[in-house]
VMD Tcl script that draws the C-alpha trace (Angstrom):
set ca {
  {-88.53 -7.04 64.11}
  {-91.96 -6.68 62.51}
  {-93.14 -3.07 62.69}
  {-96.73 -2.11 61.91}
  {-97.76 1.49 61.36}
  {-101.38 2.70 61.47}
  {-102.17 5.89 59.59}
  {-104.91 7.72 57.69}
  {-102.39 9.09 55.18}
  {-99.74 7.34 53.11}
  {-98.75 8.16 49.55}
  {-100.53 8.38 47.20}
  {-103.17 9.55 49.73}
  {-101.94 12.97 50.81}
  {-103.76 15.71 52.69}
  {-100.82 17.26 54.53}
  {-97.32 16.49 55.77}
  {-98.43 13.30 57.55}
  {-98.39 11.35 54.29}
  {-94.82 12.38 53.48}
  {-93.66 11.58 57.01}
  {-95.23 8.13 57.33}
  {-94.28 7.09 53.79}
  {-90.65 8.18 54.12}
  {-90.25 6.75 57.61}
  {-91.68 3.40 56.52}
  {-89.27 3.22 53.60}
  {-86.30 4.08 55.83}
  {-87.32 1.52 58.46}
  {-87.72 -1.17 55.78}
  {-83.97 -1.02 55.13}
  {-83.46 -2.52 58.60}
  {-86.70 -4.25 59.61}
  {-89.92 -5.63 58.16}
  {-92.57 -2.93 57.90}
  {-96.30 -3.01 57.21}
  {-98.78 -0.15 56.88}
  {-102.44 -0.31 57.97}
  {-104.67 2.29 56.29}
  {-108.28 2.80 55.13}
  {-108.54 2.29 51.38}
  {-109.95 5.84 50.84}
  {-111.14 4.84 47.36}
  {-107.68 3.76 46.14}
  {-109.00 0.39 45.00}
  {-111.28 2.12 42.50}
  {-108.64 4.55 41.30}
  {-105.22 2.85 41.33}
  {-102.74 5.38 39.92}
  {-99.79 3.01 39.71}
  {-98.23 4.14 42.99}
  {-97.92 0.57 44.23}
  {-95.45 -2.11 43.16}
  {-98.30 -4.38 42.13}
  {-102.08 -4.20 42.01}
  {-103.64 -4.72 45.47}
  {-104.89 -8.30 45.94}
  {-107.42 -9.60 48.44}
  {-105.83 -10.82 51.67}
  {-108.88 -11.68 53.80}
  {-112.54 -11.01 54.58}
  {-114.17 -10.68 57.99}
  {-117.01 -8.84 59.69}
  {-117.21 -6.17 62.37}
  {-120.12 -4.96 64.48}
  {-120.77 -1.23 64.72}
  {-123.77 -0.36 66.84}
  {-126.48 -2.87 65.94}
  {-125.19 -3.45 62.40}
  {-122.74 -5.99 61.01}
  {-120.39 -4.70 58.30}
  {-118.16 -6.77 56.01}
  {-114.51 -5.76 55.73}
  {-112.14 -6.82 52.97}
  {-108.41 -6.25 53.42}
  {-106.18 -5.91 50.37}
  {-102.42 -6.39 50.34}
  {-99.89 -4.58 48.16}
  {-96.38 -3.12 48.36}
  {-94.59 0.16 47.78}
  {-90.79 0.46 47.80}
  {-90.26 -2.50 50.10}
  {-93.10 -1.65 52.49}
  {-96.06 -4.02 52.77}
  {-99.39 -2.14 52.72}
  {-102.77 -3.36 53.94}
  {-105.79 -1.40 52.67}
  {-109.05 -1.80 54.62}
  {-112.16 -1.68 52.45}
  {-115.90 -1.49 52.97}
  {-118.70 1.00 52.28}
  {-117.31 3.40 54.93}
  {-113.56 2.82 54.63}
  {-113.72 3.38 50.85}
  {-115.06 6.93 51.17}
  {-112.63 9.04 49.13}
  {-112.49 12.09 51.40}
  {-110.00 11.37 54.18}
  {-111.29 13.71 56.89}
  {-114.55 15.11 55.52}
  {-117.42 15.28 56.16}
  {-117.09 14.98 59.91}
  {-119.73 12.28 60.41}
  {-118.20 10.07 57.72}
  {-114.71 10.62 59.10}
  {-115.77 9.54 62.61}
  {-117.49 6.50 61.13}
  {-114.33 5.67 59.19}
  {-112.25 5.99 62.36}
  {-114.59 3.58 64.20}
  {-114.55 1.00 61.39}
  {-110.75 1.20 61.18}
  {-110.47 0.83 64.97}
  {-112.39 -2.44 64.84}
  {-110.85 -3.73 61.62}
  {-107.17 -3.52 62.64}
  {-107.48 -6.14 65.43}
  {-109.49 -8.29 63.01}
  {-106.63 -8.31 60.51}
  {-104.03 -9.16 63.16}
  {-106.19 -12.05 64.34}
  {-106.30 -13.48 60.81}
  {-102.61 -12.80 60.31}
  {-101.86 -14.99 63.34}
  {-103.70 -17.85 61.62}
  {-102.38 -17.31 58.08}
  {-98.78 -16.34 58.83}
  {-98.22 -17.48 62.43}
  {-96.91 -14.04 63.33}
  {-98.02 -10.72 64.72}
  {-96.33 -7.30 64.79}
  {-93.77 -6.65 67.52}
  {-95.02 -3.08 67.81}
  {-97.80 -0.94 66.37}
  {-96.88 2.67 65.63}
  {-99.93 4.94 65.81}
  {-99.74 8.15 63.79}
  {-102.00 10.87 65.17}
  {-105.26 10.59 67.05}
  {-107.31 9.05 64.25}
  {-105.70 5.66 64.93}
  {-105.33 5.80 68.72}
  {-108.32 3.60 69.53}
  {-107.00 0.90 67.18}
  {-103.73 0.96 69.12}
  {-105.61 0.62 72.39}
  {-107.51 -2.48 71.22}
  {-104.42 -4.10 69.70}
  {-102.53 -3.65 72.95}
  {-105.43 -4.97 75.02}
  {-106.14 -8.11 73.00}
  {-102.74 -9.03 71.53}
  {-100.32 -7.62 74.14}
  {-98.57 -5.67 71.38}
  {-96.93 -2.46 72.66}
  {-97.90 0.70 70.89}
  {-96.04 3.90 70.16}
  {-98.16 7.02 69.72}
  {-96.69 9.84 67.62}
  {-98.39 13.24 67.79}
  {-97.57 15.07 64.58}
  {-99.69 17.98 65.80}
  {-101.75 18.28 68.96}
  {-105.43 18.65 68.00}
  {-106.96 18.18 71.48}
  {-109.67 16.18 69.80}
  {-112.66 14.94 71.78}
  {-115.50 12.52 71.19}
  {-118.63 12.08 73.27}
  {-119.04 9.05 75.51}
  {-122.47 8.61 73.93}
  {-120.86 8.19 70.50}
  {-118.49 5.54 71.84}
  {-121.31 3.65 73.50}
  {-123.39 3.79 70.32}
  {-120.65 1.99 68.33}
  {-119.82 -0.62 70.99}
  {-116.54 0.99 72.08}
  {-117.49 1.68 75.69}
  {-114.60 -0.57 76.78}
  {-112.27 2.29 75.81}
  {-113.87 4.84 78.11}
  {-111.50 5.86 80.89}
  {-112.99 8.29 83.40}
  {-109.60 9.97 83.90}
  {-109.94 11.54 80.48}
  {-113.54 12.64 80.66}
  {-114.21 16.37 80.33}
  {-117.90 16.56 81.07}
  {-119.37 13.95 78.76}
  {-116.52 14.37 76.25}
  {-113.59 12.00 76.01}
  {-110.07 13.36 75.24}
  {-108.66 11.01 72.59}
  {-105.03 12.20 72.69}
  {-104.87 11.91 76.49}
  {-106.23 8.37 76.18}
  {-103.45 7.63 73.68}
  {-100.81 9.21 75.88}
  {-101.89 7.11 78.87}
  {-102.23 3.76 77.10}
  {-99.19 4.04 74.82}
  {-95.87 2.53 75.80}
  {-93.99 5.46 74.28}
  {-95.35 8.88 73.41}
  {-93.41 10.85 70.82}
  {-93.67 14.10 68.93}
  {-91.73 15.41 65.97}
  {-89.37 18.05 67.36}
  {-87.59 18.93 70.57}
  {-88.88 22.51 70.64}
  {-92.51 21.46 70.13}
  {-92.19 18.95 72.97}
  {-91.02 21.76 75.25}
  {-93.62 24.26 74.02}
  {-96.43 21.84 74.83}
  {-94.78 20.26 77.91}
  {-96.84 21.97 80.60}
  {-100.14 21.84 78.74}
  {-99.96 18.20 77.64}
  {-96.77 16.13 77.51}
  {-95.76 16.49 81.17}
  {-98.78 14.37 82.09}
  {-96.93 11.44 80.54}
  {-93.41 12.08 81.79}
  {-91.26 8.99 81.86}
  {-92.29 7.75 78.42}
  {-92.31 10.94 76.36}
  {-89.64 11.87 73.83}
  {-89.18 13.37 70.38}
  {-87.97 12.11 67.02}
  {-87.18 14.71 64.40}
  {-88.70 14.09 61.00}
  {-86.52 14.09 57.93}
  {-86.87 15.11 54.32}
  {-86.23 13.45 50.99}
  {-83.02 15.12 49.83}
  {-82.90 12.86 46.77}
  {-86.09 14.45 45.45}
  {-85.38 17.96 46.76}
  {-82.17 18.19 44.76}
  {-81.05 21.18 42.63}
  {-79.56 18.76 40.09}
  {-83.09 17.65 39.14}
  {-84.27 21.14 38.15}
  {-85.43 21.68 34.58}
  {-82.72 24.33 34.13}
  {-80.12 22.88 36.47}
  {-77.38 24.08 34.13}
  {-78.35 27.71 34.69}
  {-77.39 29.89 37.65}
  {-79.96 30.60 40.36}
  {-80.25 34.20 39.14}
  {-81.01 33.02 35.62}
  {-83.61 30.53 36.88}
  {-85.12 33.27 39.01}
  {-85.45 35.56 36.01}
  {-87.28 32.81 34.07}
  {-89.72 32.05 36.91}
  {-90.48 35.73 37.44}
  {-91.03 36.26 33.72}
  {-93.47 33.31 33.68}
  {-95.40 35.10 36.40}
  {-95.39 38.48 34.67}
  {-92.76 40.06 36.93}
  {-89.42 41.72 36.19}
  {-86.28 40.35 37.80}
  {-85.68 41.12 41.48}
  {-84.99 39.52 44.84}
  {-87.55 36.71 45.09}
  {-89.32 35.71 48.29}
  {-91.44 32.56 48.06}
  {-94.14 31.07 50.28}
  {-95.80 27.72 49.65}
  {-98.50 25.83 51.52}
  {-101.85 26.24 53.19}
  {-103.14 29.81 53.42}
  {-104.00 29.75 57.09}
  {-103.85 32.35 59.86}
  {-104.17 30.05 62.88}
  {-101.01 28.01 62.29}
  {-99.17 29.16 59.18}
  {-99.14 32.90 59.92}
  {-100.02 33.97 56.38}
  {-101.75 37.06 57.76}
  {-98.43 37.99 59.40}
  {-96.63 37.54 56.08}
  {-99.10 39.65 54.12}
  {-98.97 42.42 56.70}
  {-95.15 42.39 56.65}
  {-95.11 42.66 52.85}
  {-97.59 45.54 52.89}
  {-95.54 47.37 55.52}
  {-92.47 47.09 53.31}
  {-94.28 48.23 50.19}
  {-95.76 51.26 51.99}
  {-92.40 52.23 53.49}
  {-93.31 51.61 57.15}
  {-90.13 49.62 57.88}
  {-86.68 51.27 58.16}
  {-84.70 50.72 54.97}
  {-87.69 49.55 52.94}
  {-87.76 52.61 50.71}
  {-84.28 51.71 49.44}
  {-85.07 48.08 48.58}
  {-88.82 47.66 47.98}
  {-88.62 48.28 44.23}
  {-86.35 45.24 43.95}
  {-88.44 42.91 46.12}
  {-90.69 40.24 44.62}
  {-93.13 37.91 46.41}
  {-94.76 34.78 44.99}
  {-97.44 33.16 47.14}
  {-98.36 29.61 46.13}
  {-101.18 27.75 47.87}
  {-104.81 27.85 48.86}
  {-106.99 27.74 51.95}
  {-108.75 30.45 53.92}
  {-110.88 32.49 51.51}
  {-110.31 35.72 53.44}
  {-106.54 35.27 53.10}
  {-106.89 34.38 49.42}
  {-108.79 37.64 48.88}
  {-106.29 39.62 50.94}
  {-103.42 38.19 48.87}
  {-105.22 39.12 45.66}
  {-105.82 42.63 47.01}
  {-102.11 43.12 47.63}
  {-101.27 41.64 44.23}
  {-103.65 44.16 42.63}
  {-102.17 46.99 44.71}
  {-98.54 46.06 43.98}
  {-98.69 44.28 40.59}
  {-94.99 44.79 39.86}
  {-93.92 43.18 43.12}
  {-96.30 40.32 43.89}
  {-97.91 37.30 42.27}
  {-100.56 35.12 43.96}
  {-101.12 31.58 42.69}
  {-104.18 30.03 44.33}
  {-103.48 26.39 43.46}
  {-101.54 23.26 44.32}
  {-99.05 22.73 41.50}
  {-97.40 19.48 42.62}
  {-94.03 18.62 44.10}
  {-92.05 18.92 40.87}
  {-93.32 22.43 40.15}
  {-92.78 23.48 43.78}
  {-89.20 22.24 43.44}
  {-88.70 24.60 40.49}
  {-89.86 27.56 42.61}
  {-87.53 26.65 45.47}
  {-84.69 26.33 42.98}
  {-85.28 29.83 41.62}
  {-86.14 31.77 44.77}
  {-83.68 33.68 46.92}
  {-85.61 33.22 50.17}
  {-88.47 31.08 51.43}
  {-90.83 32.54 54.05}
  {-92.06 30.21 56.83}
  {-93.87 32.55 59.29}
  {-95.77 29.90 61.30}
  {-97.36 30.77 64.64}
  {-96.62 27.21 65.74}
  {-95.10 24.30 63.86}
  {-94.59 20.83 65.37}
  {-91.91 20.14 62.78}
  {-92.52 21.62 59.35}
  {-91.16 20.40 56.03}
  {-91.05 23.63 54.00}
  {-87.89 24.99 55.61}
  {-86.11 21.65 55.04}
  {-87.23 21.41 51.43}
  {-86.07 24.99 50.86}
  {-82.65 24.36 52.42}
  {-82.27 21.18 50.34}
  {-82.89 23.33 47.27}
  {-80.34 25.91 48.52}
  {-83.09 28.47 49.08}
  {-82.55 30.41 52.33}
  {-85.48 30.13 54.77}
  {-86.76 32.99 56.93}
  {-88.91 31.41 59.61}
  {-90.44 31.79 63.06}
  {-88.69 30.69 66.25}
  {-91.18 27.93 66.94}
  {-91.17 24.13 67.03}
  {-89.29 22.35 64.30}
  {-88.48 25.58 62.46}
  {-86.46 26.68 65.47}
  {-84.77 23.26 65.66}
  {-83.75 23.10 62.02}
  {-82.71 26.63 60.99}
  {-79.40 28.04 62.27}
  {-79.91 31.80 62.51}
  {-77.56 34.25 60.81}
  {-77.04 36.26 63.99}
  {-76.91 33.35 66.44}
  {-74.51 31.25 64.34}
  {-72.69 33.61 61.95}
  {-70.26 30.93 60.73}
  {-72.75 28.04 60.58}
  {-75.95 29.89 59.64}
  {-78.49 28.41 57.24}
  {-81.25 31.05 57.45}
  {-83.00 33.68 59.59}
  {-85.28 33.26 62.58}
  {-87.76 35.86 63.84}
  {-90.32 35.95 66.67}
  {-93.70 34.44 65.74}
  {-96.81 36.58 65.21}
  {-94.63 39.63 64.57}
  {-95.07 41.31 61.19}
  {-92.56 44.06 62.01}
  {-89.79 41.57 62.83}
  {-90.52 39.56 59.67}
  {-90.53 42.71 57.53}
  {-87.21 43.85 58.99}
  {-85.65 40.45 58.28}
  {-86.89 40.57 54.69}
  {-85.43 44.06 54.24}
  {-82.14 42.97 55.85}
  {-81.76 39.93 53.58}
  {-82.64 42.01 50.51}
  {-79.97 44.55 51.47}
  {-77.36 41.77 51.75}
  {-78.44 40.45 48.33}
  {-78.17 43.87 46.68}
  {-74.69 44.53 48.08}
  {-73.41 41.92 45.61}
  {-72.39 39.90 48.66}
  {-68.63 40.37 48.24}
  {-67.90 37.79 50.93}
  {-70.29 35.23 49.33}
  {-72.23 35.12 52.60}
  {-75.49 34.03 51.01}
  {-73.89 31.46 48.72}
  {-72.21 29.89 51.73}
  {-75.51 29.83 53.61}
  {-77.15 28.07 50.67}
  {-74.52 25.34 50.57}
  {-74.53 24.93 54.36}
  {-78.32 24.63 54.38}
  {-78.36 21.60 52.11}
  {-75.45 19.98 53.96}
  {-77.16 20.64 57.31}
  {-80.39 18.92 56.26}
  {-78.69 15.92 54.65}
  {-76.55 15.34 57.73}
  {-79.03 15.97 60.53}
  {-82.58 15.62 59.22}
  {-82.68 12.55 57.05}
  {-85.16 9.70 57.35}
  {-82.46 7.10 58.04}
  {-81.54 8.98 61.20}
  {-85.23 9.21 62.16}
  {-85.62 5.46 61.57}
  {-82.64 4.70 63.81}
  {-84.16 6.67 66.65}
  {-87.61 5.12 66.19}
  {-86.05 1.66 66.41}
  {-84.58 2.74 69.75}
  {-88.09 3.80 70.78}
  {-89.60 0.48 69.69}
  {-86.96 -1.38 71.72}
  {-87.49 0.86 74.77}
  {-83.95 2.20 74.48}
  {-84.58 5.85 73.56}
  {-83.87 8.82 75.80}
  {-86.87 10.47 77.40}
  {-87.61 13.99 78.56}
  {-87.19 14.19 82.31}
  {-89.14 16.68 84.44}
  {-86.24 17.74 86.63}
  {-83.50 18.65 84.13}
  {-83.18 21.01 81.23}
  {-80.79 20.12 78.47}
  {-80.26 20.85 74.80}
  {-80.15 17.88 72.45}
  {-77.19 17.85 70.04}
  {-77.71 17.42 66.32}
}
mol new
graphics top color blue
foreach p $ca { graphics top sphere $p radius 0.5 }
foreach p [lrange $ca 0 end-1] q [lrange $ca 1 end] { graphics top cylinder $p $q radius 0.2 }
display resetview
């Protein structure tokens, strides 16, 4: 089977979790099938950092028409860990910013839409083959999937990593000669709903967790019942491995003391949050409010434990949240450290490996990687009961003997604060029954067994072959791990 995957992100191009997901899935699929990636060059050809097996070489040249202009396109071919990669290059597709500014991003999407069928046409001539399926990752690539299906009869699978409810005006489509894609069923005024177009024209529609599929069932996915399912993402447990820590020979408590000292804090129970500082999805405002409530004694039991609690916030994003985090750091300098930066995967791994708990207070989360990375590093997650967080964490109170973390209601600072106090109390009791140590070990085992990329690849192959289970509108059932 020849599997093609269209994406705007693939390592080394990384904006969010999409890059990790597509890269890891492609590598897992390549153990069983032939895999190729289609992606805009995003400036990689001018700044090759050695991420590929060999330097990209020219595969073909052709031209596309956008509006009343003709643009040349050059496609380069390279490889990364057994996956063949095609990079699409021209004056638009080489723009280094993936999604910004908006006008350039839309132009890049249009050029990519027209270039993908062009490559497949040349591939038929040069290699006498075409993909058996094209796997579209998020709405940026949906129109490319629609054209490939129309002209080459190649089925396409559309994976929604996060619903964006993105729209584009019919006028814009007409201006770039894509009026053939306009379907009046998905017009909202003069705006065209891209994800609904993808849902209708795809042969399979998937998302990345069972809970997220159910949360968005009535508002979106039910429209496409009969071809809608989920495939859980995985995580790279070989990279997120405590044995790779700089001080792997030391105990977690000793590593914690070193990390806290580096950040100007005395030893204590360490809570860690990493990622985008965002109120809409990531719930960082909820986290900051919960921490402040604990520090000011507003939560039962907090007065007994707050002096021992430490919080390190690592990330960047919303400037208001950055300022709020700095305010709390200034107010509680012995308890909190704010690091407004992205420090890289290796450094993040060190923080997971030293922290007692990882906070994942998302308001919604299609899947989420942080809780899996934390569990792989034997750091106990405290997360919201939403989407993939709900699917992947086994709560201490729901599953006392199998638990891997704590779950709390979303958008609820009081519940999060109480859970933080509760877990600190357990930590300070010296844990005579080794409850937390057992949770740490179970967490890593749970992720390795149930949320690995090989398992995701197996299920996607079932999807490609039209053999996967679907969500039915008339039954309710819980999927086993």
